[in-house]
C-alpha positions in Angstrom: -14.5 -20.7 6.3 -11.8 -22.0 3.9 -8.5 -20.3 3.7 -8.4 -17.2 1.5 -5.4 -16.1 -0.6 -4.0 -12.6 0.1 -3.0 -10.9 -3.2 -3.0 -7.2 -3.7 -3.4 -6.7 0.1 0.2 -7.8 0.5 1.1 -4.1 0.4 -1.0 -3.6 3.6 0.5 -6.6 5.3 3.9 -5.1 5.8 3.0 -1.5 6.2 4.3 -0.2 9.5 1.4 2.2 10.3 -1.7 0.8 8.8 -4.1 0.1 11.6 -7.8 1.2 11.6 -9.7 2.2 14.7 -13.3 2.9 15.6 -14.4 4.4 19.0 -18.1 4.2 19.9 -19.7 6.0 22.8 -22.9 4.3 24.1 -25.3 5.5 26.8 -25.5 3.2 29.8 -23.1 0.6 31.3 -22.2 -2.6 29.4 -20.3 -5.1 31.4 -18.2 -8.1 30.5 -21.1 -10.5 30.9 -23.1 -8.7 28.3 -20.2 -7.8 25.9 -18.5 -11.1 25.5 -21.5 -13.0 24.2 -22.1 -10.1 21.8 -18.6 -10.4 20.4 -18.9 -14.1 20.1 -21.9 -13.6 17.8 -20.1 -11.0 15.8 -17.2 -13.4 15.3 -19.6 -16.0 13.9 -20.9 -13.4 11.4 -17.3 -12.3 10.5 -15.0 -15.3 10.5 -12.1 -13.2 9.3 -11.9 -11.7 12.8 -10.5 -15.0 14.1 -8.0 -15.5 11.3 -4.3 -15.6 11.3 -1.9 -15.4 8.3 0.2 -18.2 6.9 2.8 -18.1 4.2 3.3 -21.4 2.2 6.4 -22.8 0.6 5.8 -20.8 -2.6 5.6 -17.6 -0.4 1.9 -17.1 -1.0 0.1 -15.6 2.0 -3.3 -16.9 3.2 -5.9 -16.0 5.7 -6.2 -19.2 7.8 -9.2 -19.9 10.2 -8.1 -19.7 13.8 -9.8 -20.5 17.1 -7.9 -17.9 19.0 -10.2 -15.4 20.8 -10.0 -11.7 20.2 -8.2 -9.9 23.0 -10.7 -7.7 25.0 -9.5 -5.4 27.7 -12.0 -4.2 30.3 -11.6 -1.0 32.4 -13.8 1.3 34.4 -13.6 5.0 33.6 -11.5 5.7 36.7 -8.7 3.4 35.4 -8.3 5.1 32.0 -8.4 8.9 31.8 -8.8 9.0 28.0 -9.6 6.3 25.5 -6.8 7.7 23.3 -4.3 6.6 25.9 -5.3 2.9 25.3 -5.3 3.5 21.5 -1.8 5.0 21.4 -0.3 2.3 23.6 -2.0 -0.5 21.7 -1.3 0.9 18.2 2.4 0.7 19.0 2.3 -3.0 19.5 2.6 -5.1 16.3 0.0 -7.8 15.6 1.0 -11.4 15.8 0.2 -12.5 12.2 1.1 -16.2 12.8 -1.2 -16.7 15.8 -3.7 -14.0 15.3 -6.3 -12.5 15.7 -5.6 -9.2 14.0 -8.0 -7.1 16.0 -8.1 -5.9 19.6 -10.9 -4.4 21.6 -11.2 -2.2 24.7 -14.3 -1.6 26.8 -14.3 1.3 29.2 -17.4 1.4 31.4 -18.7 4.4 33.4 -21.8 4.9 35.4 -23.8 6.5 32.5 -21.9 5.5 29.4 -19.6 2.9 27.8 -16.8 3.4 25.3 -15.9 0.6 22.9 -12.7 0.9 21.0 -11.9 -1.5 18.1 -8.4 -1.5 16.8 -7.6 -3.7 13.8 -5.1 -4.3 11.1 -5.9 -3.0 7.6 -5.1 -6.4 6.1 -8.5 -7.8 7.3 -10.6 -4.8 6.6 -10.8 -1.3 5.0 -12.6 1.6 6.6 -16.1 0.5 5.4 -15.3 -3.1 6.6 -14.6 -1.8 10.1 -17.7 0.4 10.0 -19.7 -2.7 9.2 -18.1 -4.4 12.1 -18.9 -1.5 14.4 -22.5 -1.5 13.4 -22.7 -5.3 13.9 -21.3 -4.9 17.4 -24.1 -2.5 18.2 -26.7 -4.8 16.7 -25.3 -7.7 18.6 -25.5 -5.7 21.9 -29.1 -5.0 21.0 -29.8 -8.7 20.3 -30.6 -8.1 16.6 -27.6 -9.5 14.8 -28.0 -12.4 12.4 -25.0 -14.8 12.3 -25.0 -15.9 8.6 -21.3 -15.7 7.9 -20.1 -12.7 5.9 -16.9 -13.9 4.2 -14.7 -11.8 1.8 -14.7 -12.8 -1.8 -11.5 -14.5 -3.0 -11.7 -12.6 -6.3 -12.4 -8.9 -6.4 -12.8 -8.3 -10.1 -14.5 -5.1 -11.1 -17.6 -4.7 -13.2 -15.7 -2.2 -15.3 -12.2 -0.8 -15.5 -9.5 -2.0 -17.9 -6.3 -3.8 -17.2 -2.9 -2.2 -17.5 -1.9 -0.7 -20.8 0.3 -2.9 -23.0 3.6 -1.0 -22.3 2.8 -0.8 -18.6 2.3 -4.6 -18.5 5.6 -5.1 -20.3 7.3 -2.9 -17.8 5.8 -4.9 -14.9 7.1 -8.1 -16.4 10.6 -6.6 -16.7 10.6 -5.6 -13.1 9.4 -9.0 -12.1 12.3 -10.6 -13.9 14.8 -8.3 -12.2 13.3 -9.1 -8.8 13.5 -12.9 -9.3 17.2 -12.7 -9.9 17.8 -11.3 -6.4 14.5 -11.7 -4.6 14.3 -11.4 -0.8 11.7 -13.0 1.4 10.8 -11.4 4.7 10.0 -13.4 7.8 7.9 -12.4 10.8 11.1 -11.5 12.7 12.2 -9.3 9.9 8.8 -7.5 10.1 9.1 -7.0 13.9 12.5 -5.4 13.5 11.3 -3.2 10.7 8.2 -2.2 12.7 10.4 -1.2 15.6 12.7 0.8 13.4 9.9 2.7 11.8 7.9 3.3 15.0 11.0 4.7 16.6 11.1 7.4 13.9 7.3 7.9 13.7 5.9 9.3 16.9 2.2 8.8 16.3 -0.1 11.6 17.2 -3.7 12.3 16.6 -5.8 15.5 16.7 -9.6 15.1 16.7 -12.4 17.7 16.4 -16.0 17.9 15.1 -18.3 20.0 13.0 -21.7 19.9 14.5 -25.2 20.0 13.0 -25.6 23.7 12.4 -22.2 24.3 10.8 -22.5 21.0 8.9 -25.7 22.1 7.3 -24.0 25.4 6.3 -21.3 23.3 4.6 -23.9 21.3 2.8 -25.7 24.4 1.6 -22.4 25.9 0.3 -21.7 22.7 -1.6 -25.2 22.6 -3.2 -24.8 26.2 -4.4 -21.4 25.6 -5.9 -22.1 22.0 -7.2 -19.4 20.4 -5.2 -19.4 17.7 -2.5 -18.7 18.1 1.2 -15.7 15.8 0.7 -14.3 17.9 -2.1 -14.8 21.1 0.0 -13.0 19.6 3.0 -10.2 18.1 0.8 -9.5 21.4 -0.8 -9.5 23.2 2.5 -6.9 20.9 3.9 -4.8 21.1 0.8 -4.7 24.9 1.0 -4.1 25.0 4.7 -1.3 22.5 4.4 0.4 24.5 1.6 0.0 27.8 3.5 1.0 26.6 7.0 3.0 23.4 7.1 6.2 24.9 5.5 6.6 21.9 3.3 5.3 23.1 -0.1 7.1 26.3 -1.2 6.1 25.7 -4.8 2.4 25.6 -3.8 2.0 22.1 -5.1 0.9 19.2 -2.9 0.2 15.5 -3.6 -3.3 14.5 -2.5 -4.3 10.8 -2.0 -8.0 10.1 -1.9 -9.3 6.6 -0.8 -12.2 5.2 -2.7 -14.6 2.3 -1.8 -15.1 -0.3 -4.5 -17.6 -2.6 -2.9 -20.4 -1.7 -5.2 -18.2 -2.1 -8.3 -17.5 -5.8 -7.9 -18.8 -8.6 -10.1 -20.3 -10.2 -7.0 -21.4 -8.0 -4.1 -19.4 -8.6 -0.9 -22.4 -7.9 1.4 -21.4 -6.3 4.7 -18.3 -8.4 5.3 -14.9 -7.4 6.4 -12.0 -7.5 3.9 -10.3 -4.9 1.7 -12.3 -3.4 -1.2 -10.5 -0.1 -1.4 -8.6 1.7 -4.1 -7.5 5.3 -4.4 -6.1 8.0 -6.6 -3.2 10.5 -6.2 -3.0 13.9 -7.8 -0.6 16.8 -7.7 -2.6 19.9 -6.8 -1.6 23.5 -7.4 -3.0 26.1 -5.1 -3.4 29.7 -6.6 -3.2 32.2 -3.7 -4.6 35.0 -5.9 -7.9 33.1 -6.4 -10.6 32.8 -3.7 -11.3 29.5 -1.9 -14.3 28.4 -3.9 -12.4 29.0 -7.2 -9.5 26.9 -5.9 -11.9 24.2 -4.7 -13.5 23.9 -8.1 -10.1 23.6 -9.7 -8.8 21.0 -7.2 -12.1 19.1 -7.2 -12.2 18.9 -11.0 -8.7 17.2 -11.0 -9.7 14.7 -8.3 -13.1 14.0 -9.7 -11.8 13.2 -13.2 -9.5 10.6 -11.7 -12.1 9.1 -9.3 -14.8 8.8 -12.0 -12.5 7.3 -14.6 -12.4 3.5 -14.1 -8.9 3.3 -15.6 -7.4 5.7 -13.1 -9.7 4.8 -10.2 -8.6 1.1 -10.4 -5.0 1.7 -11.7 -3.3 1.0 -8.4 -5.1 -2.3 -8.0 -4.3 -3.4 -11.5 -0.7 -2.2 -11.2 0.0 -4.1 -8.0 -1.7 -7.2 -9.3 0.9 -7.2 -12.1 3.8 -7.9 -9.7 4.8 -11.0 -7.8 3.1 -10.8 -4.4 6.4 -11.1 -2.5 7.7 -8.1 -4.5 4.6 -6.1 -3.4 5.3 -7.1 0.2 8.8 -5.8 -0.1 7.8 -2.3 -1.1 7.3 -1.0 2.4 10.7 -2.4 3.5 12.4 -0.7 0.6 10.7 2.7 1.1 10.9 3.0 4.9 13.4 0.4 6.2 17.1 -0.1 6.1 17.1 -2.3 3.1 18.6 -1.9 -0.4 15.9 -3.2 -2.8 16.2 -1.2 -6.0 13.3 -2.9 -7.8 10.9 -2.6 -4.9 12.1 0.9 -4.3 11.3 1.8 -8.0 7.7 0.5 -7.6 7.4 2.4 -4.4 8.4 5.6 -6.1 5.8 5.0 -8.9 2.9 4.6 -6.4 4.0 7.4 -4.2 5.7 5.5 -1.3 8.7 7.7 -0.8 10.3 9.8 2.0 11.4 12.9 0.1 8.1 14.7 -0.6 5.1 13.7 1.6 1.6 14.5 0.8 -1.9 14.7 2.2 -4.2 11.7 2.6 -8.0 11.9 2.8 -10.3 9.0 3.8 -14.0 9.9 4.1 -16.5 7.1 5.0 -19.4 9.4 4.3 -22.6 10.1 6.2 -24.5 7.6 8.3 -27.6 7.5 10.4 -27.0 4.9 13.2 -30.0 4.7 15.5 -33.1 2.6 16.1 -31.8 0.4 18.8 -34.1 -0.8 21.7 -31.6 -1.3 24.6 -28.7 0.9 23.6 -28.1 4.4 22.1 -25.0 5.5 20.1 -23.9 8.9 21.3 -20.8 9.3 19.2 -18.4 7.5 16.9 -14.9 8.4 15.8 -12.9 6.9 13.0 -9.1 6.8 13.0 -7.9 5.7 9.5 -4.5 4.4 8.5 -1.6 6.8 8.5 0.2 5.8 5.3 3.9 6.7 5.7 3.8 8.6 2.4 1.5 11.3 3.9 2.6 14.2 6.1 -1.0 14.4 7.3 -3.7 11.7 7.1 -7.3 12.9 7.6 -10.1 10.5 8.5 -13.7 11.6 8.3 -17.0 10.1 9.2 -20.4 11.8 9.6 -22.7 10.1 12.1 -26.1 11.4 13.2 -25.5 14.9 11.8 -22.1 15.3 13.4 -19.0 15.3 11.2 -15.9 13.9 13.1 -12.4 14.5 11.8 -9.2 12.8 12.9 -5.8 14.0 11.9 -2.9 11.6 12.1 0.7 12.8 11.8 4.3 12.2 12.9 5.3 14.6 15.6 8.9 14.4 14.4 7.9 15.7 11.0 5.2 18.3 11.9 4.5 19.9 15.2 1.2 19.6 17.0 0.9 23.4 17.1 1.2 23.5 13.3 -1.5 20.8 12.9 -3.8 22.7 15.2 -3.3 25.9 13.1 -4.0 23.9 9.9 -7.3 22.6 11.4 -8.3 26.1 12.4 -7.5 27.4 8.9 -9.6 24.6 7.5 -12.6 25.6 9.6 -12.0 29.3 8.7 -12.1 28.4 5.0 -15.1 26.1 5.3 -17.3 28.5 7.3 -16.3 31.8 5.8 
């Protein structure tokens, strides 16, 4: 693999809370002697797993091939009471970008089942990228994985979707000129200080629950009747529950950010590789208490759907960030959430919603997947913990595997209490299954 330039993803590189995690529960015991060769095969298929990051003299960042091995920790079920304990501890340790790799794995073996937890940085993969990785780990354990390298494309041009409008382009050039007069370049040491500062203020917490097959089918039937998607129904339920119960939206308006996969919209298909092929939209949503849930859902869904289906708004954030110097993009997180005075970067952060004053709701739904058909293993369960963007008061990650919809809520315990989050979830279920 040749080195790959990091462009728009620079925003992910310096975000302090951007990791992605998958947990797989497999029937039977898988020991070190079986797991290590399986991961070796997976690394041959996904060379990005062994990469580190290098910044050149012009301050461009690159993925660099690296021979370092992924850190794998092995435990038996008596040593770790709950896989989330390992996740929370490891998630609070910053990755070493210079030496790599940017992914860590934990294997917890019991008599009848094995848990595999994959925790990686968003810079090397979006949610679908890590889902591809999880599936390939299962295939490799079942001795069915081909090792033709799956390498991210260096150019992620869309099949459709225009560039920035003329005035927006001029505005971007103006901000670039201002930045160059007093630009600041951040080192690895700067990042580690920033990471520690942020994590001391962000006490990461997760709340997980599931909607099983019978109730899931009920949701699907409701959506068919009302011509809405399951994702739209769940997004609306969380928006309404947040407005009613969080105490943060007295005007009944909440900003919702929805992630969107762009892999099928590229000029050249990226196959099943790692890498970032994600965009998203943000919309301010008004909830009308006098209206019933389905009426509110249709109103909320209409607003979101218009933005997601319009290439200009769907790809706006990518085109917008591409218009700025990459080191300016990297500084956005420092300006928004660190102790730095960077007016130009702070201005861009405000424009894209990276701000501390009014946090919103983030939704990342990887969709529905049937993961079965293995000869020597069986997947019993899979959880997805998506990134907790600092701009969100609550980040919701969703994946449906083998007719079970798993939800993960990530939040900051210093901003919203766990008891409130639990009430929000219960309200969501009440709305969905009424």
